[in-house]
C-alpha positions, 0 to 999 in steps of 0.5 A, a space after each residue: 126832159 121828160 114830158 111827165 110833170 111828176 118829174 118836176 113836182 113829184 107824185 103820190 107814192 102808192 107804197 106809202 098810201 097803204 101805211 098812212 091810209 090817205 093819199 092827201 097825207 104829206 107822208 104819202 107824197 114823193 117829194 123827189 121832184 126836180 123843183 124841190 131838189 133845185 131849191 135855193 139853187 139852179 134848175 136846168 131845163 133842156 129844150 124847154 119849148 118842146 114840153 107841154 103847156 102845163 109845164 110852162 104854166 107851172 114855171 109861170 107861177 114859180 117865176 112870179 110868186 116863187 110858189 108851186 101848186 101840188 094836188 091836195 096840198 097848199 102852195 109850196 114856197 120855192 126859191 131858185 133860178 131856172 136856166 132853160 135853153 132852146 134853139 133859135 127857130 123854136 124861140 122865134 116861133 114862141 115870140 110870135 104867139 101872143 099867149 106867151 106874153 106873160 112868160 116873156 115878161 119873166 124871161 131874161 133872154 140871152 142869145 148864144 151864137 156859134 163860135 166865130 173863131 175857127 180855132 175855137 171851132 176846131 177845138 170843139 171838133 177835136 173834143 167830139 172826135 176824141 170821144 167818137 168810136 168811129 174815129 179811134 182807128 182813123 188818121 186825120 189829115 193835120 188840116 182836116 179839122 181846121 179846114 172844116 172849122 174855116 168852112 163853118 166860120 164862113 157860113 156864120 159870118 156876114 159879108 163885110 161892107 167895109 172897103 178892103 175887108 173881105 170875108 176871108 180876112 174877117 175870118 182871120 181877124 176873128 181867129 186872132 191872126 195878123 191881117 195887114 191894114 187892120 189892128 187887133 182891136 178891129 174885132 170889137 168894131 166888127 162885132 158892134 156892126 153885126 151883133 146877131 152874127 153867129 146865130 145862123 150857119 152850119 152847126 158843129 153837128 152838121 160838120 161832124 156828121 159829114 166827117 163821120 159819113 165820109 169815114 164809115 161810107 168808104 171804110 177808110 182808115 184815113 181822111 184827107 182835106 180833099 175828101 173832107 171837102 167832098 163830104 161836106 159838098 155831099 152833105 150840103 147837096 143832100 140836105 133838104 132844109 137848104 134852098 138852092 140859093 144857100 147851097 150855092 153860097 155854101 159851095 162857094 165857101 168850100 172853094 174859098 176855104 180851099 183857096 184862101 186857107 188850105 193852099 196857104 197852109 200847105 205852102 207853109 208846110 212845104 216851106 218848113 219841110 224843104 228848109 234844110 236843118 230848120 231847127 239848127 238854123 233857128 238855134 243858130 239865129 237865136 245864139 247870134 241874137 243873144 250874143 249881139 244883145 250881150 255885146 250891146 249891153 257891154 258897150 252901153 255899160 262902158 259908155 257910162 264912164 265919165 269923160 274926165 276920167 283918164 283912160 286905163 291904157 294911157 302910158 308914158 307919152 302915148 294915150 291908148 283909147 280902149 274900145 267902147 270908151 269916150 275920148 278921155 286922153 287929150 293932148 294936154 295930158 301929155 304936155 309934161 312928158 313932152 317938156 321933159 324931152 324938150 321936143 315940140 315935134 313929140 308934143 305934136 305927135 303925142 297930141 295926135 296920138 292922144 285923140 280917142 276913138 268913138 265907137 
């Protein structure tokens, strides 16, 4: 925002002073300030801690008394919500200054961390890349943005202390991937253990700048994942804000991103590419599954037939059991035909044949 307080409360309109003849006349004042436009609404202030002190004193009166003082005029009532944001380093410095206690008492502080899921981080990069002219005629490796997002996530996560959980597994859990030995609800417990996680680490701007430098410096029309890792390494090495210990740690994160994530993604791509007729095989498996499900449904429906009902296939002195039906033809059902023939042997044979078959 501008450093001129007139942008907030307005100023004297010299073109109207000649008409009304007095600078103290309300008609000679330009009421185009941001605080008037935001009345009964929201006033957003960007990088609030970079402004002059007089801005903060003005906000102090607005937040406490809902009034603003304008030169030559009495207090003006305003009712609005002020939404301001700044970076963490400036805010920590602001906290250490004792003269800011009055403003801090009137603030509701909300810490907004970086994205902790590398999938969400990759979507941020995708949006920035689509709107940048340098990337319009450049082909990116399918894994470039996700690999850069994994590196950024590794720098933002703290090292887990739980047994069996390392940093790559933690990144995968936050991305919603299935990790053996850990449930989907594990992410809630991890966030509780490290509430300030995501407030430090690589910013999206740092990664995009590294990618852009790699493209513009080499005049290349494509960017591979290995070239991305080299560009990030050069960006870390040339950044004067990072000390030697942190540089080494971030170099290790680059190696971890390549070994634990990129290598696995490449293996999966090769497996899918070498799988003969992958789509046809998948369609056949689907058809087999549907056919088996339909057959299972028919069998279950037939088993609901009562055991006392005669089999539909029973004819004469023989009982024919249908596939999927319970044994409903017993030897006793065939006694009458057997007595008519008067042969005990036939009765025994019919009794044996009349036993149903269970599936």
